[in-house]
C-alpha positions, 0 to 999 in steps of 0.5 A: 503599261501592258505584260507584254507587247509585240511591235511591228508585225503583220496581220493579214487583215491590215497593211499597215505594221501592227502592234500587238498588247498582251495583258493577263494571257488575252489580246487587249489592244490591236493598233498601227499606234506605238504601245507600250508595255512591260516587256516589248518584242519587234518581229521585224515585220513577221505574221503573226497568226491565231495559234495554231489547233489541232483536232487530232493528237496521239499522246499516249498518254497514259499507259503508252508513253514510251511513244510519246506523252503529254511533255514529249508530246505538247511539245513538240505542239509547240515547237510546230506552233500549235497553241491548242491540241485535241488528244484521242482516247485509245490509250491504256487505260482508254479514256472511257471512263469517268475515271480514265477522263479525269485521271487524264485530265490531271496527268495533263494539267500536269506535263502540257505546255500547251491547251488541250482538250480530251476526246472520250472514247465510247462506253456505257449509255451511263458512263458516258453520261459521266464524262459529259460533265467533264466536258469532252471534244467528242466521243470517239467511235473506231468503226474499223473495229466494230460489227455493223450491229453494234455500230448501230447501236453506238450511235442510238446510246450516244444519241439518248444522252441529255446534251448532244456531243461532237461524234468523231469517227474513224472510218473504215468499213470493217468488213472490208478492211477484213477481206481484202487483209485476209487476200493479201496476205502473202504480200511482202511489198509494204505497198500492199497495205495500202490495198488491204485497207481500200479506199472503197473502204473508207467511202462505204464506211463514210457513209454508213456514219453519215447515213447513222448519224441521220437516223439517230440526230448524231453530230458527225465529223469525220476524222482523216478523210483522204479519198476524194469520193468520202470527201465530195459524200461528206461535203455534199451532206454538211458534214465536217472533216479533217485532212492530214497533211500526209495524205494531202502530201503523198499518195500510195506510192510514198510506199515505196520510198518510205515502205513501213514508215509512213504506214498509217491508217487509213493509208495513203490512197491510190492516185486519182482516189486521193485528196490533194493540197488542191482541195484545200479550201476555205472550210478545210481543217486540219488535223495531224493524226500526230501518232507516235511508235517506236523504231521499232514498231515501225518497221516489223514488216507490212502488216505487223508494223504499228500504223502512226506518223508524227507530223506536229513540228512538219505541218506547218512549214509543209504547208507554207512552202505551198504557201510559197510556191503558190500551190495554196493561198496564205489567208487560207492557213488560218482557216485550215489551222485554228479559225474552223476547228475553234468554231467546230469543237465550240473553243470560245475565244480560241481562232482569231486575233481579236481584242479580248481574246485568248492570246494564242498566236504564232509568229510566222517567218516566210521566208525562212528555209531549212531542212527536216531534221529529227534529231531537233525534234521535240518528239519521242518518235525517230522518224519522219517520212519528212525528215531530210525535207527543205521548207520554206516557212517556219513558226519562229514564236509560239505565246500560249495565254500570254506567254511565250513557250517558243522562240527559235526554236527553243522552247522557253 
């Protein structure tokens, strides 16, 4: 008999209710006929999808764990239906040395309740060569912090590594941001932040990243893409990218409602320049950019408040709500949340529901309605621009490596 059998479940590729058997952390059998197991769960027609994969989180561990850590961050991930996350390197210390990367791996292994990968920061050529031994998801480049000369050197160095890693970039042009921020320094309305880091800075930075990737033969991926111009540029050059939920669902007028709580980098864009739900297609990818801060750090005024929004526990329900409103095709959900990230970041045996693949699954009740309540979240963040919003569609169970880690909002 199998370890666990899920009965009476729906799969998108089948019209009938199915059964799915799990053995040793793998999907062992998918069948229309009944299957017996040591433990059997009747899902009563709920939908089962591949466990969600987030290529972009900030779990703040080590060094900034008052904001989040791998325990609470992974709990938030499991609560939201995620079974794999990829953590960014801007911690303290930065994850840009072999020793720092190795230490973060140990921290994550001891704390995380979901699967994980780590992005590395760029460093010297010798140090990056060592980090390659630990299989980083990518080397992350914060282009908004670097001069043009330094960026050229960074891309050149990465191109000279013995393996060809993915290079993920935060694409905002440093000189445009500095000039715009200086010009608007006396402004106190939160919306000024979106003009201090204007859409043109992202468009120019994406163009520069593409140019450098072609010059040096680098495998480029663009994080949290937020403008239509940058999106079209990436598509026309066959460069992968990810969308955040906040950039898809809000434009910069949201600053007038939420103030600096919705401040993030890149900021929300002007209507007409921003990406929207209608831009999602079968090639799209969701990266939440889950980036918690303390409430105090989020309320220091337009220029001094920390940028970042927690999204792991809201994003699936937000987009399922769009499905229920007929604004989004249900069949896109596994592609944008699982399949495309698994393929892009070379995650073996993940991202799909197939026999022999890892039993990383999320069970979804498409009809379940509710209201987001930050008090019921597992993240350390005490704020969310989605707090109080109604939703329809929710993760009711998360299974990681064949083990149930969340059921009906309760972590197990």
